[in-house]
N, CA, C and O atoms as a GROMACS GRO file, in nm:
protein
  348
    1UNK      N    1 -10.396  -4.111 -17.346
    1UNK     CA    2 -10.421  -4.063 -17.212
    1UNK      C    3 -10.348  -3.930 -17.192
    1UNK      O    4 -10.229  -3.919 -17.222
    2UNK      N    5 -10.417  -3.833 -17.143
    2UNK     CA    6 -10.359  -3.701 -17.124
    2UNK      C    7 -10.284  -3.695 -16.990
    2UNK      O    8 -10.330  -3.748 -16.890
    3UNK      N    9 -10.170  -3.631 -16.991
    3UNK     CA   10 -10.091  -3.612 -16.870
    3UNK      C   11 -10.150  -3.496 -16.792
    3UNK      O   12 -10.149  -3.383 -16.839
    4UNK      N   13 -10.202  -3.524 -16.672
    4UNK     CA   14 -10.264  -3.420 -16.591
    4UNK      C   15 -10.168  -3.352 -16.494
    4UNK      O   16 -10.211  -3.271 -16.412
    5UNK      N   17 -10.040  -3.385 -16.502
    5UNK     CA   18  -9.943  -3.319 -16.414
    5UNK      C   19  -9.935  -3.172 -16.449
    5UNK      O   20  -9.934  -3.133 -16.566
    6UNK      N   21  -9.930  -3.092 -16.347
    6UNK     CA   22  -9.915  -2.948 -16.369
    6UNK      C   23  -9.793  -2.900 -16.292
    6UNK      O   24  -9.761  -2.950 -16.185
    7UNK      N   25  -9.728  -2.804 -16.349
    7UNK     CA   26  -9.610  -2.746 -16.284
    7UNK      C   27  -9.622  -2.596 -16.283
    7UNK      O   28  -9.731  -2.540 -16.297
    8UNK      N   29  -9.512  -2.532 -16.267
    8UNK     CA   30  -9.506  -2.386 -16.268
    8UNK      C   31  -9.431  -2.340 -16.392
    8UNK      O   32  -9.335  -2.404 -16.435
    9UNK      N   33  -9.475  -2.231 -16.446
    9UNK     CA   34  -9.409  -2.170 -16.560
    9UNK      C   35  -9.351  -2.036 -16.514
    9UNK      O   36  -9.424  -1.950 -16.465
   10UNK      N   37  -9.221  -2.021 -16.528
   10UNK     CA   38  -9.155  -1.896 -16.492
   10UNK      C   39  -9.108  -1.829 -16.620
   10UNK      O   40  -9.046  -1.892 -16.705
   11UNK      N   41  -9.138  -1.703 -16.633
   11UNK     CA   42  -9.097  -1.627 -16.751
   11UNK      C   43  -8.994  -1.523 -16.708
   11UNK      O   44  -9.022  -1.438 -16.623
   12UNK      N   45  -8.876  -1.531 -16.766
   12UNK     CA   46  -8.770  -1.434 -16.739
   12UNK      C   47  -8.766  -1.340 -16.860
   12UNK      O   48  -8.732  -1.382 -16.970
   13UNK      N   49  -8.801  -1.216 -16.838
   13UNK     CA   50  -8.810  -1.120 -16.948
   13UNK      C   51  -8.741  -0.990 -16.907
   13UNK      O   52  -8.769  -0.934 -16.800
   14UNK      N   53  -8.653  -0.943 -16.992
   14UNK     CA   54  -8.583  -0.817 -16.966
   14UNK      C   55  -8.513  -0.774 -17.094
   14UNK      O   56  -8.504  -0.850 -17.190
   15UNK      N   57  -8.466  -0.654 -17.094
   15UNK     CA   58  -8.396  -0.600 -17.211
   15UNK      C   59  -8.266  -0.677 -17.237
   15UNK      O   60  -8.212  -0.742 -17.148
   16UNK      N   61  -8.219  -0.668 -17.359
   16UNK     CA   62  -8.094  -0.733 -17.398
   16UNK      C   63  -7.979  -0.683 -17.311
   16UNK      O   64  -7.967  -0.564 -17.284
   17UNK      N   65  -7.893  -0.777 -17.269
   17UNK     CA   66  -7.775  -0.740 -17.193
   17UNK      C   67  -7.796  -0.720 -17.044
   17UNK      O   68  -7.708  -0.667 -16.976
   18UNK      N   69  -7.912  -0.760 -16.992
   18UNK     CA   70  -7.942  -0.736 -16.850
   18UNK      C   71  -7.910  -0.855 -16.760
   18UNK      O   72  -7.927  -0.846 -16.638
   19UNK      N   73  -7.863  -0.967 -16.817
   19UNK     CA   74  -7.822  -1.080 -16.734
   19UNK      C   75  -7.921  -1.194 -16.726
   19UNK      O   76  -7.913  -1.278 -16.636
   20UNK      N   77  -8.016  -1.200 -16.819
   20UNK     CA   78  -8.115  -1.309 -16.817
   20UNK      C   79  -8.047  -1.445 -16.826
   20UNK      O   80  -8.081  -1.536 -16.750
   21UNK      N   81  -7.954  -1.461 -16.917
   21UNK     CA   82  -7.887  -1.590 -16.936
   21UNK      C   83  -7.809  -1.628 -16.811
   21UNK      O   84  -7.813  -1.744 -16.770
   22UNK      N   85  -7.740  -1.534 -16.750
   22UNK     CA   86  -7.664  -1.562 -16.627
   22UNK      C   87  -7.758  -1.604 -16.515
   22UNK      O   88  -7.728  -1.698 -16.441
   23UNK      N   89  -7.871  -1.536 -16.502
   23UNK     CA   90  -7.969  -1.571 -16.400
   23UNK      C   91  -8.022  -1.713 -16.421
   23UNK      O   92  -8.028  -1.791 -16.327
   24UNK      N   93  -8.058  -1.744 -16.544
   24UNK     CA   94  -8.113  -1.877 -16.574
   24UNK      C   95  -8.008  -1.985 -16.548
   24UNK      O   96  -8.040  -2.090 -16.492
   25UNK      N   97  -7.884  -1.963 -16.588
   25UNK     CA   98  -7.777  -2.061 -16.563
   25UNK      C   99  -7.762  -2.086 -16.414
   25UNK      O  100  -7.746  -2.201 -16.372
   26UNK      N  101  -7.765  -1.981 -16.334
   26UNK     CA  102  -7.753  -1.996 -16.189
   26UNK      C  103  -7.871  -2.074 -16.132
   26UNK      O  104  -7.853  -2.162 -16.048
   27UNK      N  105  -7.991  -2.042 -16.177
   27UNK     CA  106  -8.110  -2.114 -16.130
   27UNK      C  107  -8.104  -2.262 -16.165
   27UNK      O  108  -8.140  -2.347 -16.083
   28UNK      N  109  -8.058  -2.294 -16.286
   28UNK     CA  110  -8.049  -2.434 -16.328
   28UNK      C  111  -7.946  -2.511 -16.245
   28UNK      O  112  -7.966  -2.629 -16.217
   29UNK      N  113  -7.838  -2.445 -16.206
   29UNK     CA  114  -7.738  -2.510 -16.120
   29UNK      C  115  -7.795  -2.538 -15.982
   29UNK      O  116  -7.767  -2.642 -15.923
   30UNK      N  117  -7.875  -2.446 -15.929
   30UNK     CA  118  -7.930  -2.460 -15.795
   30UNK      C  119  -8.053  -2.552 -15.792
   30UNK      O  120  -8.081  -2.615 -15.690
   31UNK      N  121  -8.125  -2.559 -15.904
   31UNK     CA  122  -8.251  -2.634 -15.910
   31UNK      C  123  -8.253  -2.722 -16.034
   31UNK      O  124  -8.309  -2.683 -16.136
   32UNK      N  125  -8.193  -2.839 -16.028
   32UNK     CA  126  -8.181  -2.924 -16.146
   32UNK      C  127  -8.313  -2.978 -16.201
   32UNK      O  128  -8.316  -3.037 -16.309
   33UNK      N  129  -8.423  -2.959 -16.128
   33UNK     CA  130  -8.553  -3.004 -16.177
   33UNK      C  131  -8.621  -2.899 -16.266
   33UNK      O  132  -8.734  -2.919 -16.310
   34UNK      N  133  -8.552  -2.788 -16.292
   34UNK     CA  134  -8.605  -2.686 -16.383
   34UNK      C  135  -8.562  -2.718 -16.526
   34UNK      O  136  -8.458  -2.780 -16.549
   35UNK      N  137  -8.643  -2.675 -16.621
   35UNK     CA  138  -8.613  -2.694 -16.763
   35UNK      C  139  -8.631  -2.560 -16.833
   35UNK      O  140  -8.713  -2.478 -16.792
   36UNK      N  141  -8.556  -2.540 -16.939
   36UNK     CA  142  -8.562  -2.416 -17.016
   36UNK      C  143  -8.627  -2.445 -17.150
   36UNK      O  144  -8.591  -2.541 -17.219
   37UNK      N  145  -8.722  -2.362 -17.187
   37UNK     CA  146  -8.781  -2.376 -17.321
   37UNK      C  147  -8.685  -2.317 -17.424
   37UNK      O  148  -8.606  -2.227 -17.393
   38UNK      N  149  -8.693  -2.367 -17.544
   38UNK     CA  150  -8.610  -2.316 -17.653
   38UNK      C  151  -8.704  -2.246 -17.751
   38UNK      O  152  -8.790  -2.310 -17.811
   39UNK      N  153  -8.687  -2.116 -17.766
   39UNK     CA  154  -8.775  -2.037 -17.851
   39UNK      C  155  -8.750  -2.064 -17.999
   39UNK      O  156  -8.642  -2.107 -18.039
   40UNK      N  157  -8.852  -2.037 -18.078
   40UNK     CA  158  -8.839  -2.037 -18.224
   40UNK      C  159  -8.809  -1.894 -18.267
   40UNK      O  160  -8.853  -1.798 -18.203
   41UNK      N  161  -8.734  -1.879 -18.375
   41UNK     CA  162  -8.710  -1.746 -18.432
   41UNK      C  163  -8.688  -1.756 -18.582
   41UNK      O  164  -8.648  -1.860 -18.635
   42UNK      N  165  -8.715  -1.645 -18.648
   42UNK     CA  166  -8.689  -1.636 -18.792
   42UNK      C  167  -8.562  -1.557 -18.821
   42UNK      O  168  -8.525  -1.540 -18.938
   43UNK      N  169  -8.496  -1.509 -18.718
   43UNK     CA  170  -8.374  -1.431 -18.744
   43UNK      C  171  -8.261  -1.524 -18.785
   43UNK      O  172  -8.264  -1.643 -18.753
   44UNK      N  173  -8.162  -1.470 -18.854
   44UNK     CA  174  -8.048  -1.554 -18.896
   44UNK      C  175  -7.970  -1.606 -18.776
   44UNK      O  176  -7.956  -1.538 -18.674
   45UNK      N  177  -7.919  -1.727 -18.789
   45UNK     CA  178  -7.837  -1.789 -18.685
   45UNK      C  179  -7.701  -1.721 -18.682
   45UNK      O  180  -7.641  -1.695 -18.787
   46UNK      N  181  -7.653  -1.693 -18.562
   46UNK     CA  182  -7.519  -1.636 -18.546
   46UNK      C  183  -7.417  -1.748 -18.545
   46UNK      O  184  -7.451  -1.864 -18.522
   47UNK      N  185  -7.292  -1.715 -18.572
   47UNK     CA  186  -7.186  -1.815 -18.588
   47UNK      C  187  -7.173  -1.909 -18.468
   47UNK      O  188  -7.147  -2.028 -18.487
   48UNK      N  189  -7.190  -1.860 -18.349
   48UNK     CA  190  -7.171  -1.941 -18.228
   48UNK      C  191  -7.296  -2.017 -18.185
   48UNK      O  192  -7.292  -2.094 -18.089
   49UNK      N  193  -7.408  -1.998 -18.255
   49UNK     CA  194  -7.534  -2.059 -18.214
   49UNK      C  195  -7.556  -2.195 -18.280
   49UNK      O  196  -7.509  -2.220 -18.391
   50UNK      N  197  -7.628  -2.280 -18.209
   50UNK     CA  198  -7.662  -2.413 -18.260
   50UNK      C  199  -7.814  -2.426 -18.262
   50UNK      O  200  -7.881  -2.398 -18.163
   51UNK      N  201  -7.867  -2.467 -18.377
   51UNK     CA  202  -8.011  -2.488 -18.390
   51UNK      C  203  -8.056  -2.594 -18.291
   51UNK      O  204  -7.993  -2.700 -18.280
   52UNK      N  205  -8.164  -2.566 -18.219
   52UNK     CA  206  -8.216  -2.661 -18.121
   52UNK      C  207  -8.156  -2.646 -17.983
   52UNK      O  208  -8.203  -2.707 -17.888
   53UNK      N  209  -8.052  -2.565 -17.971
   53UNK     CA  210  -7.992  -2.538 -17.840
   53UNK      C  211  -8.016  -2.393 -17.801
   53UNK      O  212  -8.068  -2.364 -17.694
   54UNK      N  213  -7.978  -2.302 -17.889
   54UNK     CA  214  -7.999  -2.160 -17.861
   54UNK      C  215  -8.139  -2.116 -17.903
   54UNK      O  216  -8.207  -2.044 -17.829
   55UNK      N  217  -8.182  -2.158 -18.018
   55UNK     CA  218  -8.315  -2.132 -18.073
   55UNK      C  219  -8.348  -2.245 -18.169
   55UNK      O  220  -8.261  -2.322 -18.209
   56UNK      N  221  -8.476  -2.253 -18.206
   56UNK     CA  222  -8.516  -2.332 -18.322
   56UNK      C  223  -8.526  -2.230 -18.435
   56UNK      O  224  -8.617  -2.148 -18.438
   57UNK      N  225  -8.432  -2.235 -18.528
   57UNK     CA  226  -8.427  -2.139 -18.638
   57UNK      C  227  -8.516  -2.190 -18.752
   57UNK      O  228  -8.493  -2.299 -18.804
   58UNK      N  229  -8.616  -2.110 -18.789
   58UNK     CA  230  -8.710  -2.151 -18.894
   58UNK      C  231  -8.732  -2.035 -18.991
   58UNK      O  232  -8.706  -1.919 -18.960
   59UNK      N  233  -8.779  -2.071 -19.109
   59UNK     CA  234  -8.814  -1.970 -19.209
   59UNK      C  235  -8.944  -1.901 -19.168
   59UNK      O  236  -9.024  -1.956 -19.092
   60UNK      N  237  -8.965  -1.781 -19.220
   60UNK     CA  238  -9.085  -1.703 -19.188
   60UNK      C  239  -9.213  -1.780 -19.222
   60UNK      O  240  -9.309  -1.776 -19.146
   61UNK      N  241  -9.214  -1.848 -19.336
   61UNK     CA  242  -9.335  -1.922 -19.376
   61UNK      C  243  -9.367  -2.034 -19.277
   61UNK      O  244  -9.483  -2.059 -19.247
   62UNK      N  245  -9.263  -2.102 -19.226
   62UNK     CA  246  -9.286  -2.207 -19.127
   62UNK      C  247  -9.338  -2.148 -18.996
   62UNK      O  248  -9.429  -2.203 -18.934
   63UNK      N  249  -9.280  -2.036 -18.954
   63UNK     CA  250  -9.324  -1.971 -18.831
   63UNK      C  251  -9.471  -1.931 -18.844
   63UNK      O  252  -9.550  -1.954 -18.752
   64UNK      N  253  -9.507  -1.873 -18.956
   64UNK     CA  254  -9.646  -1.830 -18.978
   64UNK      C  255  -9.741  -1.949 -18.980
   64UNK      O  256  -9.855  -1.938 -18.936
   65UNK      N  257  -9.695  -2.062 -19.031
   65UNK     CA  258  -9.776  -2.184 -19.028
   65UNK      C  259  -9.797  -2.231 -18.884
   65UNK      O  260  -9.906  -2.276 -18.848
   66UNK      N  261  -9.692  -2.222 -18.803
   66UNK     CA  262  -9.704  -2.258 -18.661
   66UNK      C  263  -9.802  -2.166 -18.588
   66UNK      O  264  -9.875  -2.210 -18.500
   67UNK      N  265  -9.803  -2.038 -18.625
   67UNK     CA  266  -9.900  -1.944 -18.568
   67UNK      C  267 -10.042  -1.988 -18.604
   67UNK      O  268 -10.129  -1.996 -18.517
   68UNK      N  269 -10.063  -2.016 -18.732
   68UNK     CA  270 -10.197  -2.053 -18.780
   68UNK      C  271 -10.250  -2.180 -18.715
   68UNK      O  272 -10.371  -2.196 -18.700
   69UNK      N  273 -10.160  -2.270 -18.678
   69UNK     CA  274 -10.202  -2.396 -18.616
   69UNK      C  275 -10.193  -2.390 -18.463
   69UNK      O  276 -10.195  -2.493 -18.396
   70UNK      N  277 -10.182  -2.268 -18.410
   70UNK     CA  278 -10.187  -2.245 -18.265
   70UNK      C  279 -10.080  -2.321 -18.187
   70UNK      O  280 -10.109  -2.381 -18.084
   71UNK      N  281  -9.957  -2.319 -18.236
   71UNK     CA  282  -9.849  -2.395 -18.175
   71UNK      C  283  -9.769  -2.315 -18.071
   71UNK      O  284  -9.680  -2.370 -18.006
   72UNK      N  285  -9.800  -2.186 -18.055
   72UNK     CA  286  -9.722  -2.103 -17.964
   72UNK      C  287  -9.802  -2.062 -17.841
   72UNK      O  288  -9.922  -2.037 -17.849
   73UNK      N  289  -9.733  -2.056 -17.727
   73UNK     CA  290  -9.790  -1.995 -17.607
   73UNK      C  291  -9.794  -1.845 -17.625
   73UNK      O  292  -9.889  -1.778 -17.583
   74UNK      N  293  -9.690  -1.793 -17.689
   74UNK     CA  294  -9.680  -1.649 -17.718
   74UNK      C  295  -9.582  -1.631 -17.832
   74UNK      O  296  -9.495  -1.714 -17.856
   75UNK      N  297  -9.597  -1.520 -17.903
   75UNK     CA  298  -9.500  -1.484 -18.007
   75UNK      C  299  -9.503  -1.333 -18.026
   75UNK      O  300  -9.599  -1.266 -17.988
   76UNK      N  301  -9.397  -1.281 -18.086
   76UNK     CA  302  -9.387  -1.138 -18.111
   76UNK      C  303  -9.295  -1.114 -18.229
   76UNK      O  304  -9.216  -1.201 -18.267
   77UNK      N  305  -9.305  -0.997 -18.286
   77UNK     CA  306  -9.212  -0.953 -18.390
   77UNK      C  307  -9.119  -0.851 -18.326
   77UNK      O  308  -9.164  -0.751 -18.269
   78UNK      N  309  -8.989  -0.877 -18.336
   78UNK     CA  310  -8.888  -0.788 -18.279
   78UNK      C  311  -8.785  -0.760 -18.389
   78UNK      O  312  -8.723  -0.852 -18.442
   79UNK      N  313  -8.769  -0.634 -18.422
   79UNK     CA  314  -8.677  -0.593 -18.530
   79UNK      C  315  -8.700  -0.676 -18.657
   79UNK      O  316  -8.605  -0.724 -18.718
   80UNK      N  317  -8.826  -0.690 -18.696
   80UNK     CA  318  -8.869  -0.757 -18.819
   80UNK      C  319  -8.850  -0.908 -18.819
   80UNK      O  320  -8.863  -0.971 -18.924
   81UNK      N  321  -8.820  -0.967 -18.704
   81UNK     CA  322  -8.808  -1.113 -18.693
   81UNK      C  323  -8.909  -1.165 -18.592
   81UNK      O  324  -8.939  -1.099 -18.492
   82UNK      N  325  -8.962  -1.283 -18.620
   82UNK     CA  326  -9.052  -1.348 -18.525
   82UNK      C  327  -8.972  -1.418 -18.416
   82UNK      O  328  -8.864  -1.472 -18.441
   83UNK      N  329  -9.027  -1.417 -18.294
   83UNK     CA  330  -8.978  -1.495 -18.182
   83UNK      C  331  -9.100  -1.556 -18.115
   83UNK      O  332  -9.202  -1.488 -18.100
   84UNK      N  333  -9.093  -1.682 -18.074
   84UNK     CA  334  -9.208  -1.742 -18.009
   84UNK      C  335  -9.172  -1.860 -17.921
   84UNK      O  336  -9.071  -1.926 -17.941
   85UNK      N  337  -9.257  -1.883 -17.822
   85UNK     CA  338  -9.242  -1.995 -17.730
   85UNK      C  339  -9.347  -2.099 -17.766
   85UNK      O  340  -9.467  -2.074 -17.756
   86UNK      N  341  -9.302  -2.217 -17.807
   86UNK     CA  342  -9.395  -2.321 -17.848
   86UNK      C  343  -9.456  -2.389 -17.726
   86UNK      O  344  -9.403  -2.384 -17.616
   87UNK      N  345  -9.570  -2.452 -17.750
   87UNK     CA  346  -9.641  -2.524 -17.642
   87UNK      C  347  -9.570  -2.652 -17.607
   87UNK      O  348  -9.615  -2.725 -17.519
   0.00000   0.00000   0.00000
């Protein structure tokens, strides 16, 4: 049975260092019924990052397989790395 519930999708997009994370943290505190998607990326994980919390870190071949099977709402290449939002 398909879930017919529909909600709203908000996309926060801006250049690096503009306060996106701070904005999202504030919104989550004020509105606990909001959820944050976790993007996929092929870039290397930084020391302070945790897979599945900051990003889903995957190899390029896996990311390309996800593209071929239409698993992303959107994706892009940024500085030679893939980034994408899964469905």
